[in-house]
ROKETI-431500 format. One record per atom (N, C-alpha, C): residue in one letter; atom name; residue number from 1; x, y, z. Coordinates in Angstrom, 1 decimal, m for minus. Layout:
ROKETI-431500
<code: A	site: CA	pos: NUM	c1: X	c2: Y	c3: Z>
...
//
This chain:
ROKETI-431500
<code: X	site: N	pos: 1	c1: 0.9	c2: m1.2	c3: 0.0>
<code: X	site: CA	pos: 1	c1: 0.0	c2: 0.0	c3: 0.0>
<code: X	site: C	pos: 1	c1: 0.9	c2: 1.2	c3: 0.0>
<code: X	site: N	pos: 2	c1: 0.6	c2: 2.2	c3: m0.9>
<code: X	site: CA	pos: 2	c1: 1.5	c2: 3.4	c3: m0.9>
<code: X	site: C	pos: 2	c1: 1.2	c2: 4.3	c3: 0.3>
<code: X	site: N	pos: 3	c1: 2.1	c2: 5.2	c3: 0.5>
<code: X	site: CA	pos: 3	c1: 2.0	c2: 6.1	c3: 1.7>
<code: X	site: C	pos: 3	c1: 0.7	c2: 6.9	c3: 1.7>
<code: X	site: N	pos: 4	c1: 0.3	c2: 7.5	c3: 0.6>
<code: X	site: CA	pos: 4	c1: m0.9	c2: 8.4	c3: 0.6>
<code: X	site: C	pos: 4	c1: m2.1	c2: 7.5	c3: 1.0>
<code: X	site: N	pos: 5	c1: m2.2	c2: 6.4	c3: 0.3>
<code: X	site: CA	pos: 5	c1: m3.4	c2: 5.5	c3: 0.6>
<code: X	site: C	pos: 5	c1: m3.4	c2: 5.0	c3: 2.1>
<code: X	site: N	pos: 6	c1: m2.2	c2: 4.8	c3: 2.6>
<code: X	site: CA	pos: 6	c1: m2.1	c2: 4.4	c3: 4.0>
<code: X	site: C	pos: 6	c1: m2.5	c2: 5.5	c3: 5.0>
<code: X	site: N	pos: 7	c1: m2.1	c2: 6.7	c3: 4.7>
<code: X	site: CA	pos: 7	c1: m2.6	c2: 7.8	c3: 5.5>
<code: X	site: C	pos: 7	c1: m4.1	c2: 8.0	c3: 5.4>
<code: X	site: N	pos: 8	c1: m4.6	c2: 7.8	c3: 4.2>
<code: X	site: CA	pos: 8	c1: m6.1	c2: 8.0	c3: 4.0>
<code: X	site: C	pos: 8	c1: m6.9	c2: 6.9	c3: 4.8>
<code: X	site: N	pos: 9	c1: m6.4	c2: 5.7	c3: 4.7>
<code: X	site: CA	pos: 9	c1: m7.0	c2: 4.6	c3: 5.5>
<code: X	site: C	pos: 9	c1: m7.0	c2: 4.9	c3: 7.0>
<code: X	site: N	pos: 10	c1: m5.8	c2: 5.4	c3: 7.5>
<code: X	site: CA	pos: 10	c1: m5.7	c2: 5.7	c3: 8.9>
<code: X	site: C	pos: 10	c1: m6.6	c2: 6.9	c3: 9.3>
<code: X	site: N	pos: 11	c1: m6.6	c2: 7.9	c3: 8.5>
<code: X	site: CA	pos: 11	c1: m7.4	c2: 9.1	c3: 8.8>
<code: X	site: C	pos: 11	c1: m8.9	c2: 8.7	c3: 8.8>
<code: X	site: N	pos: 12	c1: m9.3	c2: 7.9	c3: 7.8>
<code: X	site: CA	pos: 12	c1: m10.7	c2: 7.4	c3: 7.7>
<code: X	site: C	pos: 12	c1: m11.1	c2: 6.6	c3: 8.9>
<code: X	site: N	pos: 13	c1: m10.3	c2: 5.6	c3: 9.3>
<code: X	site: CA	pos: 13	c1: m10.6	c2: 4.8	c3: 10.4>
<code: X	site: C	pos: 13	c1: m10.7	c2: 5.6	c3: 11.7>
<code: X	site: N	pos: 14	c1: m9.8	c2: 6.6	c3: 11.9>
<code: X	site: CA	pos: 14	c1: m9.9	c2: 7.5	c3: 13.0>
<code: X	site: C	pos: 14	c1: m11.2	c2: 8.3	c3: 13.0>
<code: X	site: N	pos: 15	c1: m11.5	c2: 8.8	c3: 11.8>
<code: X	site: CA	pos: 15	c1: m12.8	c2: 9.6	c3: 11.7>
<code: X	site: C	pos: 15	c1: m14.0	c2: 8.8	c3: 12.0>
<code: X	site: N	pos: 16	c1: m14.1	c2: 7.5	c3: 11.5>
<code: X	site: CA	pos: 16	c1: m15.2	c2: 6.6	c3: 11.8>
<code: X	site: C	pos: 16	c1: m15.3	c2: 6.4	c3: 13.3>
<code: X	site: N	pos: 17	c1: m14.2	c2: 6.2	c3: 13.9>
<code: X	site: CA	pos: 17	c1: m14.2	c2: 5.9	c3: 15.3>
<code: X	site: C	pos: 17	c1: m14.7	c2: 7.2	c3: 16.1>
<code: X	site: N	pos: 18	c1: m14.2	c2: 8.3	c3: 15.7>
<code: X	site: CA	pos: 18	c1: m14.6	c2: 9.6	c3: 16.3>
<code: X	site: C	pos: 18	c1: m16.1	c2: 9.8	c3: 16.1>
<code: X	site: N	pos: 19	c1: m16.6	c2: 9.6	c3: 14.9>
<code: X	site: CA	pos: 19	c1: m18.0	c2: 9.8	c3: 14.6>
<code: X	site: C	pos: 19	c1: m18.8	c2: 8.8	c3: 15.4>
<code: X	site: N	pos: 20	c1: m18.4	c2: 7.6	c3: 15.5>
<code: X	site: CA	pos: 20	c1: m19.1	c2: 6.6	c3: 16.3>
<code: X	site: C	pos: 20	c1: m19.3	c2: 7.0	c3: 17.8>
<code: X	site: N	pos: 21	c1: m18.2	c2: 7.5	c3: 18.3>
<code: X	site: CA	pos: 21	c1: m18.2	c2: 7.9	c3: 19.7>
<code: X	site: C	pos: 21	c1: m19.0	c2: 9.2	c3: 20.0>
<code: X	site: N	pos: 22	c1: m18.9	c2: 10.2	c3: 19.1>
<code: X	site: CA	pos: 22	c1: m19.5	c2: 11.4	c3: 19.4>
<code: X	site: C	pos: 22	c1: m21.0	c2: 11.6	c3: 18.8>
<code: X	site: N	pos: 23	c1: m21.2	c2: 11.0	c3: 17.6>
<code: X	site: CA	pos: 23	c1: m22.5	c2: 11.2	c3: 17.0>
<code: X	site: C	pos: 23	c1: m23.5	c2: 10.2	c3: 17.4>
<code: X	site: N	pos: 24	c1: m23.1	c2: 9.0	c3: 17.7>
<code: X	site: CA	pos: 24	c1: m24.1	c2: 8.0	c3: 18.1>
<code: X	site: C	pos: 24	c1: m24.9	c2: 8.3	c3: 19.3>
<code: X	site: N	pos: 25	c1: m24.3	c2: 8.8	c3: 20.4>
<code: X	site: CA	pos: 25	c1: m25.2	c2: 9.2	c3: 21.5>
<code: X	site: C	pos: 25	c1: m26.2	c2: 10.2	c3: 21.2>
<code: X	site: N	pos: 26	c1: m25.9	c2: 11.1	c3: 20.3>
<code: X	site: CA	pos: 26	c1: m26.9	c2: 12.1	c3: 19.9>
<code: X	site: C	pos: 26	c1: m28.0	c2: 11.5	c3: 19.0>
<code: X	site: N	pos: 27	c1: m27.6	c2: 10.7	c3: 18.1>
<code: X	site: CA	pos: 27	c1: m28.5	c2: 10.0	c3: 17.2>
<code: X	site: C	pos: 27	c1: m29.4	c2: 9.1	c3: 18.1>
<code: X	site: N	pos: 28	c1: m28.9	c2: 8.4	c3: 19.1>
<code: X	site: CA	pos: 28	c1: m29.7	c2: 7.5	c3: 19.9>
<code: X	site: C	pos: 28	c1: m30.7	c2: 8.2	c3: 20.7>
<code: X	site: N	pos: 29	c1: m30.4	c2: 9.4	c3: 21.1>
<code: X	site: CA	pos: 29	c1: m31.4	c2: 10.2	c3: 21.9>
<code: X	site: C	pos: 29	c1: m32.5	c2: 10.8	c3: 21.0>
<code: X	site: N	pos: 30	c1: m32.2	c2: 11.0	c3: 19.7>
<code: X	site: CA	pos: 30	c1: m33.1	c2: 11.6	c3: 18.8>
<code: X	site: C	pos: 30	c1: m33.9	c2: 10.5	c3: 18.1>
<code: X	site: N	pos: 31	c1: m33.2	c2: 9.4	c3: 17.7>
<code: X	site: CA	pos: 31	c1: m33.8	c2: 8.3	c3: 17.0>
<code: X	site: C	pos: 31	c1: m33.5	c2: 7.0	c3: 17.8>
<code: X	site: N	pos: 32	c1: m34.4	c2: 6.5	c3: 18.6>
<code: X	site: CA	pos: 32	c1: m34.1	c2: 5.4	c3: 19.5>
<code: X	site: C	pos: 32	c1: m33.6	c2: 4.1	c3: 18.8>
<code: X	site: N	pos: 33	c1: m33.9	c2: 3.9	c3: 17.6>
<code: X	site: CA	pos: 33	c1: m33.5	c2: 2.7	c3: 16.9>
<code: X	site: C	pos: 33	c1: m32.0	c2: 2.6	c3: 16.7>
<code: X	site: N	pos: 34	c1: m31.3	c2: 3.7	c3: 16.8>
<code: X	site: CA	pos: 34	c1: m29.8	c2: 3.7	c3: 16.7>
<code: X	site: C	pos: 34	c1: m29.2	c2: 3.2	c3: 18.0>
<code: X	site: N	pos: 35	c1: m30.0	c2: 2.9	c3: 19.1>
<code: X	site: CA	pos: 35	c1: m29.4	c2: 2.4	c3: 20.3>
<code: X	site: C	pos: 35	c1: m28.9	c2: 1.0	c3: 20.0>
<code: X	site: N	pos: 36	c1: m29.3	c2: 0.3	c3: 19.0>
<code: X	site: CA	pos: 36	c1: m28.8	c2: m1.0	c3: 18.7>
<code: X	site: C	pos: 36	c1: m27.3	c2: m1.0	c3: 18.3>
<code: X	site: N	pos: 37	c1: m26.9	c2: 0.2	c3: 17.8>
<code: X	site: CA	pos: 37	c1: m25.5	c2: 0.4	c3: 17.4>
<code: X	site: C	pos: 37	c1: m24.6	c2: 1.0	c3: 18.5>
<code: X	site: N	pos: 38	c1: m25.2	c2: 1.4	c3: 19.6>
<code: X	site: CA	pos: 38	c1: m24.5	c2: 2.1	c3: 20.6>
<code: X	site: C	pos: 38	c1: m23.5	c2: 1.3	c3: 21.5>
<code: X	site: N	pos: 39	c1: m23.8	c2: 0.0	c3: 21.6>
<code: X	site: CA	pos: 39	c1: m22.9	c2: m0.8	c3: 22.4>
<code: X	site: C	pos: 39	c1: m22.2	c2: m1.8	c3: 21.6>
<code: X	site: N	pos: 40	c1: m21.5	c2: m1.4	c3: 20.7>
<code: X	site: CA	pos: 40	c1: m20.8	c2: m2.3	c3: 19.8>
<code: X	site: C	pos: 40	c1: m19.3	c2: m2.3	c3: 20.1>
<code: X	site: N	pos: 41	c1: m18.9	c2: m3.0	c3: 21.1>
<code: X	site: CA	pos: 41	c1: m17.5	c2: m3.1	c3: 21.5>
<code: X	site: C	pos: 41	c1: m16.6	c2: m3.7	c3: 20.4>
<code: X	site: N	pos: 42	c1: m17.2	c2: m4.6	c3: 19.7>
<code: X	site: CA	pos: 42	c1: m16.5	c2: m5.2	c3: 18.6>
<code: X	site: C	pos: 42	c1: m16.0	c2: m4.2	c3: 17.5>
<code: X	site: N	pos: 43	c1: m16.8	c2: m3.1	c3: 17.3>
<code: X	site: CA	pos: 43	c1: m16.5	c2: m2.1	c3: 16.4>
<code: X	site: C	pos: 43	c1: m15.3	c2: m1.3	c3: 16.8>
<code: X	site: N	pos: 44	c1: m15.2	c2: m1.0	c3: 18.1>
<code: X	site: CA	pos: 44	c1: m14.0	c2: m0.2	c3: 18.7>
<code: X	site: C	pos: 44	c1: m12.8	c2: m1.1	c3: 18.5>
<code: X	site: N	pos: 45	c1: m12.9	c2: m2.4	c3: 18.8>
<code: X	site: CA	pos: 45	c1: m11.7	c2: m3.2	c3: 18.7>
<code: X	site: C	pos: 45	c1: m11.3	c2: m3.4	c3: 17.2>
<code: X	site: N	pos: 46	c1: m12.3	c2: m3.6	c3: 16.3>
<code: X	site: CA	pos: 46	c1: m12.0	c2: m3.7	c3: 14.9>
<code: X	site: C	pos: 46	c1: m11.3	c2: m2.5	c3: 14.4>
<code: X	site: N	pos: 47	c1: m11.8	c2: m1.3	c3: 14.7>
<code: X	site: CA	pos: 47	c1: m11.2	c2: 0.0	c3: 14.2>
<code: X	site: C	pos: 47	c1: m9.7	c2: 0.1	c3: 14.8>
<code: X	site: N	pos: 48	c1: m9.5	c2: m0.3	c3: 16.0>
<code: X	site: CA	pos: 48	c1: m8.2	c2: m0.2	c3: 16.6>
<code: X	site: C	pos: 48	c1: m7.2	c2: m1.2	c3: 15.8>
<code: X	site: N	pos: 49	c1: m7.8	c2: m2.3	c3: 15.5>
<code: X	site: CA	pos: 49	c1: m7.0	c2: m3.3	c3: 14.8>
<code: X	site: C	pos: 49	c1: m6.7	c2: m2.9	c3: 13.3>
<code: X	site: N	pos: 50	c1: m7.4	c2: m1.9	c3: 12.8>
<code: X	site: CA	pos: 50	c1: m7.1	c2: m1.3	c3: 11.5>
<code: X	site: C	pos: 50	c1: m6.1	c2: m0.1	c3: 11.7>
<code: X	site: N	pos: 51	c1: m6.4	c2: 0.7	c3: 12.7>
<code: X	site: CA	pos: 51	c1: m5.6	c2: 1.9	c3: 12.9>
<code: X	site: C	pos: 51	c1: m4.2	c2: 1.6	c3: 13.4>
<code: X	site: N	pos: 52	c1: m4.0	c2: 0.7	c3: 14.3>
<code: X	site: CA	pos: 52	c1: m2.7	c2: 0.5	c3: 14.9>
<code: X	site: C	pos: 52	c1: m1.7	c2: 0.0	c3: 13.8>
<code: X	site: N	pos: 53	c1: m2.0	c2: m1.1	c3: 13.0>
<code: X	site: CA	pos: 53	c1: m1.1	c2: m1.4	c3: 11.9>
<code: X	site: C	pos: 53	c1: m0.9	c2: m0.4	c3: 10.9>
<code: X	site: N	pos: 54	c1: m1.9	c2: 0.4	c3: 10.6>
<code: X	site: CA	pos: 54	c1: m1.8	c2: 1.5	c3: 9.6>
<code: X	site: C	pos: 54	c1: m0.7	c2: 2.5	c3: 10.1>
<code: X	site: N	pos: 55	c1: m0.8	c2: 2.9	c3: 11.4>
<code: X	site: CA	pos: 55	c1: 0.1	c2: 3.8	c3: 12.0>
<code: X	site: C	pos: 55	c1: 1.5	c2: 3.2	c3: 12.0>
<code: X	site: N	pos: 56	c1: 1.7	c2: 1.9	c3: 12.3>
<code: X	site: CA	pos: 56	c1: 3.0	c2: 1.3	c3: 12.3>
<code: X	site: C	pos: 56	c1: 3.6	c2: 1.3	c3: 11.0>
<code: X	site: N	pos: 57	c1: 2.8	c2: 0.9	c3: 9.9>
<code: X	site: CA	pos: 57	c1: 3.4	c2: 0.8	c3: 8.6>
<code: X	site: C	pos: 57	c1: 3.7	c2: 2.2	c3: 8.0>
<code: X	site: N	pos: 58	c1: 2.9	c2: 3.2	c3: 8.4>
<code: X	site: CA	pos: 58	c1: 3.1	c2: 4.6	c3: 8.0>
<code: X	site: C	pos: 58	c1: 4.5	c2: 5.0	c3: 8.6>
<code: X	site: N	pos: 59	c1: 4.7	c2: 4.7	c3: 9.9>
<code: X	site: CA	pos: 59	c1: 5.9	c2: 5.0	c3: 10.6>
<code: X	site: C	pos: 59	c1: 7.1	c2: 4.4	c3: 9.8>
<code: X	site: N	pos: 60	c1: 7.0	c2: 3.2	c3: 9.5>
<code: X	site: CA	pos: 60	c1: 8.1	c2: 2.5	c3: 8.8>
<code: X	site: C	pos: 60	c1: 8.4	c2: 3.1	c3: 7.4>
<code: X	site: N	pos: 61	c1: 7.4	c2: 3.7	c3: 6.8>
<code: X	site: CA	pos: 61	c1: 7.5	c2: 4.3	c3: 5.5>
<code: X	site: C	pos: 61	c1: 7.9	c2: 5.8	c3: 5.5>
<code: X	site: N	pos: 62	c1: 8.0	c2: 6.3	c3: 6.7>
<code: X	site: CA	pos: 62	c1: 8.4	c2: 7.8	c3: 6.8>
<code: X	site: C	pos: 62	c1: 9.9	c2: 7.9	c3: 6.8>
<code: X	site: N	pos: 63	c1: 10.4	c2: 8.6	c3: 5.8>
<code: X	site: CA	pos: 63	c1: 11.9	c2: 8.6	c3: 5.6>
<code: X	site: C	pos: 63	c1: 12.6	c2: 9.9	c3: 6.2>
<code: X	site: N	pos: 64	c1: 11.9	c2: 11.0	c3: 6.2>
<code: X	site: CA	pos: 64	c1: 12.5	c2: 12.2	c3: 6.7>
<code: X	site: C	pos: 64	c1: 12.6	c2: 12.1	c3: 8.2>
<code: X	site: N	pos: 65	c1: 13.7	c2: 12.3	c3: 8.8>
<code: X	site: CA	pos: 65	c1: 14.0	c2: 12.0	c3: 10.2>
<code: X	site: C	pos: 65	c1: 13.1	c2: 12.9	c3: 11.1>
<code: X	site: N	pos: 66	c1: 13.0	c2: 14.2	c3: 10.8>
<code: X	site: CA	pos: 66	c1: 12.1	c2: 15.0	c3: 11.7>
<code: X	site: C	pos: 66	c1: 10.7	c2: 14.7	c3: 11.6>
<code: X	site: N	pos: 67	c1: 10.2	c2: 14.4	c3: 10.4>
<code: X	site: CA	pos: 67	c1: 8.8	c2: 14.0	c3: 10.2>
<code: X	site: C	pos: 67	c1: 8.5	c2: 12.7	c3: 10.9>
<code: X	site: N	pos: 68	c1: 9.5	c2: 11.8	c3: 10.8>
<code: X	site: CA	pos: 68	c1: 9.4	c2: 10.4	c3: 11.4>
<code: X	site: C	pos: 68	c1: 9.3	c2: 10.6	c3: 12.9>
<code: X	site: N	pos: 69	c1: 10.1	c2: 11.4	c3: 13.5>
<code: X	site: CA	pos: 69	c1: 10.1	c2: 11.6	c3: 15.0>
<code: X	site: C	pos: 69	c1: 8.8	c2: 12.2	c3: 15.5>
<code: X	site: N	pos: 70	c1: 8.3	c2: 13.3	c3: 14.8>
<code: X	site: CA	pos: 70	c1: 7.1	c2: 13.9	c3: 15.2>
<code: X	site: C	pos: 70	c1: 5.9	c2: 13.0	c3: 15.0>
<code: X	site: N	pos: 71	c1: 5.8	c2: 12.4	c3: 13.8>
<code: X	site: CA	pos: 71	c1: 4.7	c2: 11.5	c3: 13.5>
<code: X	site: C	pos: 71	c1: 4.7	c2: 10.3	c3: 14.5>
<code: X	site: N	pos: 72	c1: 5.9	c2: 9.8	c3: 14.8>
<code: X	site: CA	pos: 72	c1: 6.0	c2: 8.6	c3: 15.7>
<code: X	site: C	pos: 72	c1: 5.5	c2: 8.9	c3: 17.0>
<code: X	site: N	pos: 73	c1: 5.8	c2: 10.0	c3: 17.6>
<code: X	site: CA	pos: 73	c1: 5.4	c2: 10.4	c3: 18.9>
<code: X	site: C	pos: 73	c1: 3.8	c2: 10.5	c3: 19.0>
<code: X	site: N	pos: 74	c1: 3.3	c2: 11.3	c3: 18.1>
<code: X	site: CA	pos: 74	c1: 1.8	c2: 11.5	c3: 18.1>
<code: X	site: C	pos: 74	c1: 1.0	c2: 10.3	c3: 17.7>
<code: X	site: N	pos: 75	c1: 1.6	c2: 9.5	c3: 16.7>
<code: X	site: CA	pos: 75	c1: 0.9	c2: 8.2	c3: 16.3>
<code: X	site: C	pos: 75	c1: 0.9	c2: 7.3	c3: 17.5>
<code: X	site: N	pos: 76	c1: 2.0	c2: 7.2	c3: 18.2>
<code: X	site: CA	pos: 76	c1: 2.1	c2: 6.3	c3: 19.3>
<code: X	site: C	pos: 76	c1: 1.1	c2: 6.7	c3: 20.4>
<code: X	site: N	pos: 77	c1: 1.1	c2: 8.0	c3: 20.8>
<code: X	site: CA	pos: 77	c1: 0.1	c2: 8.5	c3: 21.8>
<code: X	site: C	pos: 77	c1: m1.3	c2: 8.2	c3: 21.4>
<code: X	site: N	pos: 78	c1: m1.7	c2: 8.5	c3: 20.1>
<code: X	site: CA	pos: 78	c1: m3.0	c2: 8.3	c3: 19.7>
<code: X	site: C	pos: 78	c1: m3.4	c2: 6.8	c3: 19.7>
<code: X	site: N	pos: 79	c1: m2.5	c2: 6.0	c3: 19.2>
<code: X	site: CA	pos: 79	c1: m2.7	c2: 4.5	c3: 19.1>
<code: X	site: C	pos: 79	c1: m2.9	c2: 3.9	c3: 20.5>
<code: X	site: N	pos: 80	c1: m2.0	c2: 4.3	c3: 21.4>
<code: X	site: CA	pos: 80	c1: m2.1	c2: 3.8	c3: 22.8>
<code: X	site: C	pos: 80	c1: m3.4	c2: 4.2	c3: 23.4>
<code: X	site: N	pos: 81	c1: m3.8	c2: 5.4	c3: 23.2>
<code: X	site: CA	pos: 81	c1: m5.1	c2: 5.9	c3: 23.7>
<code: X	site: C	pos: 81	c1: m6.3	c2: 5.0	c3: 23.2>
<code: X	site: N	pos: 82	c1: m6.2	c2: 4.7	c3: 21.9>
<code: X	site: CA	pos: 82	c1: m7.3	c2: 3.9	c3: 21.3>
<code: X	site: C	pos: 82	c1: m7.3	c2: 2.5	c3: 21.8>
<code: X	site: N	pos: 83	c1: m6.1	c2: 1.9	c3: 22.0>
<code: X	site: CA	pos: 83	c1: m5.9	c2: 0.6	c3: 22.5>
<code: X	site: C	pos: 83	c1: m6.4	c2: 0.5	c3: 23.9>
<code: X	site: N	pos: 84	c1: m6.0	c2: 1.4	c3: 24.8>
<code: X	site: CA	pos: 84	c1: m6.5	c2: 1.4	c3: 26.2>
<code: X	site: C	pos: 84	c1: m8.0	c2: 1.6	c3: 26.2>
<code: X	site: N	pos: 85	c1: m8.6	c2: 2.5	c3: 25.4>
<code: X	site: CA	pos: 85	c1: m10.0	c2: 2.7	c3: 25.5>
<code: X	site: C	pos: 85	c1: m10.8	c2: 1.4	c3: 25.0>
<code: X	site: N	pos: 86	c1: m10.2	c2: 0.7	c3: 24.0>
<code: X	site: CA	pos: 86	c1: m11.0	c2: m0.5	c3: 23.5>
<code: X	site: C	pos: 86	c1: m10.7	c2: m1.8	c3: 24.2>
<code: X	site: N	pos: 87	c1: m9.6	c2: m1.9	c3: 24.9>
<code: X	site: CA	pos: 87	c1: m9.2	c2: m3.2	c3: 25.4>
<code: X	site: C	pos: 87	c1: m9.1	c2: m3.3	c3: 26.9>
<code: X	site: N	pos: 88	c1: m9.2	c2: m2.2	c3: 27.6>
<code: X	site: CA	pos: 88	c1: m9.1	c2: m2.2	c3: 29.1>
<code: X	site: C	pos: 88	c1: m10.5	c2: m1.9	c3: 29.7>
<code: X	site: N	pos: 89	c1: m11.2	c2: m2.9	c3: 30.1>
<code: X	site: CA	pos: 89	c1: m12.6	c2: m2.7	c3: 30.6>
<code: X	site: C	pos: 89	c1: m12.6	c2: m1.8	c3: 31.9>
<code: X	site: N	pos: 90	c1: m11.6	c2: m1.8	c3: 32.7>
<code: X	site: CA	pos: 90	c1: m11.6	c2: m1.0	c3: 33.9>
<code: X	site: C	pos: 90	c1: m11.7	c2: 0.5	c3: 33.6>
<code: X	site: N	pos: 91	c1: m11.4	c2: 0.9	c3: 32.4>
<code: X	site: CA	pos: 91	c1: m11.4	c2: 2.3	c3: 32.0>
<code: X	site: C	pos: 91	c1: m12.6	c2: 2.6	c3: 31.1>
<code: X	site: N	pos: 92	c1: m13.7	c2: 1.8	c3: 31.2>
<code: X	site: CA	pos: 92	c1: m14.9	c2: 1.9	c3: 30.4>
<code: X	site: C	pos: 92	c1: m15.5	c2: 3.3	c3: 30.6>
<code: X	site: N	pos: 93	c1: m15.5	c2: 3.9	c3: 31.8>
<code: X	site: CA	pos: 93	c1: m16.1	c2: 5.2	c3: 32.0>
<code: X	site: C	pos: 93	c1: m15.3	c2: 6.3	c3: 31.3>
<code: X	site: N	pos: 94	c1: m14.1	c2: 6.1	c3: 30.9>
<code: X	site: CA	pos: 94	c1: m13.3	c2: 7.1	c3: 30.2>
<code: X	site: C	pos: 94	c1: m13.1	c2: 6.7	c3: 28.7>
<code: X	site: N	pos: 95	c1: m13.9	c2: 5.7	c3: 28.3>
<code: X	site: CA	pos: 95	c1: m13.7	c2: 5.2	c3: 26.9>
<code: X	site: C	pos: 95	c1: m14.0	c2: 6.3	c3: 25.9>
<code: X	site: N	pos: 96	c1: m15.0	c2: 7.1	c3: 26.0>
<code: X	site: CA	pos: 96	c1: m15.3	c2: 8.1	c3: 25.0>
<code: X	site: C	pos: 96	c1: m14.2	c2: 9.1	c3: 24.9>
<code: X	site: N	pos: 97	c1: m13.8	c2: 9.6	c3: 26.1>
<code: X	site: CA	pos: 97	c1: m12.7	c2: 10.6	c3: 26.2>
<code: X	site: C	pos: 97	c1: m11.4	c2: 10.1	c3: 25.6>
<code: X	site: N	pos: 98	c1: m11.0	c2: 8.9	c3: 26.0>
<code: X	site: CA	pos: 98	c1: m9.8	c2: 8.3	c3: 25.5>
<code: X	site: C	pos: 98	c1: m9.9	c2: 8.0	c3: 24.0>
<code: X	site: N	pos: 99	c1: m11.0	c2: 7.6	c3: 23.5>
<code: X	site: CA	pos: 99	c1: m11.2	c2: 7.3	c3: 22.1>
<code: X	site: C	pos: 99	c1: m11.2	c2: 8.6	c3: 21.3>
<code: X	site: N	pos: 100	c1: m11.8	c2: 9.6	c3: 21.8>
<code: X	site: CA	pos: 100	c1: m11.9	c2: 10.9	c3: 21.1>
<code: X	site: C	pos: 100	c1: m10.5	c2: 11.5	c3: 21.0>
<code: X	site: N	pos: 101	c1: m9.8	c2: 11.5	c3: 22.1>
<code: X	site: CA	pos: 101	c1: m8.4	c2: 12.1	c3: 22.1>
<code: X	site: C	pos: 101	c1: m7.5	c2: 11.2	c3: 21.2>
<code: X	site: N	pos: 102	c1: m7.6	c2: 9.9	c3: 21.3>
<code: X	site: CA	pos: 102	c1: m6.8	c2: 9.1	c3: 20.5>
<code: X	site: C	pos: 102	c1: m7.0	c2: 9.2	c3: 19.0>
<code: X	site: N	pos: 103	c1: m8.3	c2: 9.3	c3: 18.6>
<code: X	site: CA	pos: 103	c1: m8.7	c2: 9.4	c3: 17.2>
<code: X	site: C	pos: 103	c1: m8.2	c2: 10.7	c3: 16.6>
<code: X	site: N	pos: 104	c1: m8.4	c2: 11.8	c3: 17.4>
<code: X	site: CA	pos: 104	c1: m8.0	c2: 13.1	c3: 16.9>
<code: X	site: C	pos: 104	c1: m6.4	c2: 13.2	c3: 16.8>
<code: X	site: N	pos: 105	c1: m5.8	c2: 12.7	c3: 17.8>
<code: X	site: CA	pos: 105	c1: m4.3	c2: 12.7	c3: 17.8>
<code: X	site: C	pos: 105	c1: m3.7	c2: 11.8	c3: 16.7>
<code: X	site: N	pos: 106	c1: m4.3	c2: 10.7	c3: 16.5>
<code: X	site: CA	pos: 106	c1: m3.8	c2: 9.8	c3: 15.4>
<code: X	site: C	pos: 106	c1: m4.1	c2: 10.4	c3: 14.0>
<code: X	site: N	pos: 107	c1: m5.3	c2: 10.9	c3: 13.8>
<code: X	site: CA	pos: 107	c1: m5.6	c2: 11.5	c3: 12.6>
<code: X	site: C	pos: 107	c1: m4.7	c2: 12.7	c3: 12.3>
<code: X	site: N	pos: 108	c1: m4.5	c2: 13.5	c3: 13.3>
<code: X	site: CA	pos: 108	c1: m3.6	c2: 14.7	c3: 13.2>
<code: X	site: C	pos: 108	c1: m2.2	c2: 14.3	c3: 12.8>
<code: X	site: N	pos: 109	c1: m1.7	c2: 13.2	c3: 13.4>
<code: X	site: CA	pos: 109	c1: m0.4	c2: 12.7	c3: 13.1>
<code: X	site: C	pos: 109	c1: m0.3	c2: 12.3	c3: 11.6>
<code: X	site: N	pos: 110	c1: m1.3	c2: 11.6	c3: 11.1>
<code: X	site: CA	pos: 110	c1: m1.3	c2: 11.2	c3: 9.7>
<code: X	site: C	pos: 110	c1: m1.5	c2: 12.4	c3: 8.8>
<code: X	site: N	pos: 111	c1: m2.3	c2: 13.4	c3: 9.2>
<code: X	site: CA	pos: 111	c1: m2.3	c2: 14.6	c3: 8.4>
<code: X	site: C	pos: 111	c1: m1.0	c2: 15.3	c3: 8.3>
<code: X	site: N	pos: 112	c1: m0.3	c2: 15.4	c3: 9.5>
<code: X	site: CA	pos: 112	c1: 1.0	c2: 16.0	c3: 9.5>
<code: X	site: C	pos: 112	c1: 2.0	c2: 15.2	c3: 8.6>
<code: X	site: N	pos: 113	c1: 2.0	c2: 13.9	c3: 8.7>
<code: X	site: CA	pos: 113	c1: 2.8	c2: 13.1	c3: 7.8>
<code: X	site: C	pos: 113	c1: 2.5	c2: 13.3	c3: 6.3>
<code: X	site: N	pos: 114	c1: 1.2	c2: 13.3	c3: 6.0>
<code: X	site: CA	pos: 114	c1: 0.8	c2: 13.5	c3: 4.7>
<code: X	site: C	pos: 114	c1: 1.3	c2: 14.8	c3: 4.1>
<code: X	site: N	pos: 115	c1: 1.2	c2: 15.9	c3: 4.9>
<code: X	site: CA	pos: 115	c1: 1.6	c2: 17.2	c3: 4.5>
<code: X	site: C	pos: 115	c1: 3.1	c2: 17.3	c3: 4.3>
<code: X	site: N	pos: 116	c1: 3.9	c2: 16.5	c3: 5.0>
<code: X	site: CA	pos: 116	c1: 5.3	c2: 16.6	c3: 5.0>
<code: X	site: C	pos: 116	c1: 6.0	c2: 15.5	c3: 4.2>
<code: X	site: N	pos: 117	c1: 5.2	c2: 14.9	c3: 3.2>
<code: X	site: CA	pos: 117	c1: 5.8	c2: 14.0	c3: 2.3>
<code: X	site: C	pos: 117	c1: 6.7	c2: 14.7	c3: 1.3>
//
């Protein structure tokens, strides 16, 4: 997968994750049938399993040292936040906050990388 496509996949998966966490509660309160999609733990885990390898492969394909360093730090922080939110049940109460911060951080890292190609 080329670098641009990899960044697009990563930004899209982060955006879907963010939309799921932020928009679904609003949609559920307005249209109750959306509540069937509100407790989809498998979706969080699946998106993390797409986002984490995308970030890792993007890191490996980043050649400029300064871009690699900055991208690496933010991608790692964002990915760890998503992993913690999706896979550590004890932090369930902080899941939306951790997922939101992780998704924004990871998407921002990929946007930075994309701009600095």
